[in-house]
C-alpha positions in Angstrom: 48.9 200.1 287.5 50.0 196.5 287.5 53.1 195.1 285.9 53.2 191.7 284.6 56.4 189.8 283.7 56.4 188.7 280.1 58.7 185.9 279.2 60.4 185.6 275.8 59.9 182.3 274.1 62.7 179.9 274.9 65.7 180.2 272.5 65.9 177.3 270.2 68.8 176.0 268.2 67.0 176.9 265.1 66.5 180.6 266.0 70.1 180.9 267.1 71.2 179.4 263.8 69.0 181.8 261.9 70.7 184.8 263.6 74.2 183.3 263.0 73.8 182.5 259.3 73.7 186.1 258.0 76.8 187.0 260.1 78.7 184.0 258.7 77.7 184.8 255.2 78.8 188.4 255.5 82.1 187.3 256.9 82.7 184.9 254.1 81.8 187.4 251.4 84.0 190.1 252.9 86.9 187.6 253.1 86.8 187.1 249.4 86.6 190.8 248.4 89.4 192.6 246.6 89.9 195.0 249.6 90.6 192.2 251.9 92.7 190.3 249.3 95.0 193.4 248.9 95.5 193.6 252.7 96.4 189.9 252.9 98.9 190.1 250.0 101.3 193.0 250.2 103.5 191.7 247.4 100.9 190.9 244.8 100.2 192.3 241.4 99.2 191.5 237.8 101.5 190.4 235.0 101.4 193.1 232.3 103.9 191.7 229.8 106.1 188.6 229.2 108.8 189.2 226.6 111.9 187.6 225.2 115.1 189.6 225.8 118.5 189.0 224.1 121.4 189.5 226.6 124.7 190.3 224.9 127.5 187.9 225.8 130.9 188.9 227.1 134.0 188.7 225.0 137.3 187.7 226.6 141.0 187.7 225.8 140.7 184.1 224.5 138.5 185.2 221.6 140.8 188.2 220.8 144.0 186.1 221.0 142.7 183.3 218.9 141.4 185.8 216.3 144.6 187.8 216.4 146.7 184.6 215.7 144.5 183.5 212.9 144.4 187.0 211.4 148.2 187.4 211.7 148.8 184.1 209.9 146.4 185.1 207.1 148.0 188.5 206.8 151.4 187.0 206.7 150.4 185.2 203.5 149.9 188.5 201.7 152.5 190.7 200.2 156.3 190.7 200.3 158.9 192.6 202.3 157.6 195.5 204.4 154.1 195.1 202.9 154.1 191.6 204.4 154.8 193.0 207.8 152.0 195.6 207.5 149.6 192.9 206.3 150.5 190.7 209.2 149.9 193.4 211.8 146.7 194.5 210.1 145.5 190.9 209.9 146.4 190.3 213.6 144.5 193.5 214.7 141.5 192.7 212.5 141.5 189.1 213.6 141.6 190.1 217.3 138.6 192.3 216.9 136.7 189.7 214.9 137.5 187.0 217.4 136.3 189.1 220.3 133.0 189.9 218.5 132.5 186.2 217.5 132.9 185.2 221.1 130.4 187.8 222.3 127.9 186.5 219.8 128.5 182.8 220.8 127.9 183.8 224.5 124.7 185.7 223.8 121.7 184.3 225.6 118.0 184.7 225.7 116.2 185.6 228.9 112.5 186.3 229.6 111.4 189.5 231.3 108.1 189.5 233.2 106.6 192.9 234.0 104.3 193.1 237.0 102.2 196.0 238.0 102.0 195.7 241.8 98.8 196.5 243.7 100.7 199.5 245.0 101.1 200.8 241.5 104.8 200.1 241.3 106.1 198.2 238.2 108.6 195.4 238.7 110.5 193.5 236.1 111.8 190.0 236.9 114.0 188.0 234.6 114.1 184.2 234.0 116.6 182.1 232.2 113.7 179.8 231.1 110.3 180.8 229.6 107.9 181.1 232.6 104.5 179.6 232.5 102.9 183.1 233.0 100.7 185.2 230.7 99.7 188.8 230.7 96.7 189.2 233.1 97.9 186.5 235.6 97.7 187.5 239.2 101.0 186.8 241.0 102.9 187.2 244.2 106.5 188.3 244.2 108.7 186.6 246.8 112.5 187.2 246.7 112.4 187.7 242.9 110.2 184.6 242.2 106.7 184.9 240.8 104.0 182.6 242.0 100.5 182.6 240.5 97.8 183.3 243.0 94.0 183.0 242.8 92.1 186.1 241.9 
């Protein structure tokens, strides 16, 4: 039996490139897959809802005092004798309550609540003072309570 050495054809740049192309293509396709995207973004999710929310204002002593004074002055105009005193006290009490409620209404504000279903399944709600430029279905990243739109 005789053994003869057989040489492989010399490697060319073209044959090396043909072997490398499928590997590069697979790596690029895997990099854009949802499984890899979820690994890269631990704080990502999808906006499920954007809604306007009314936030009740706070009343203060200022509104109550101003209302009480106005109510007392008006109550003092009604009746005579002890009836006048009762009307003044009732006017002051009613005015204080009304003044407090009016101040709460004046300080009422509108906020915008964005609900996000995180990739982990958790639902987070973030509030904004201004209407955000986000819509239900947008993919976002949550970073310190701030939402940033990300590519899908």
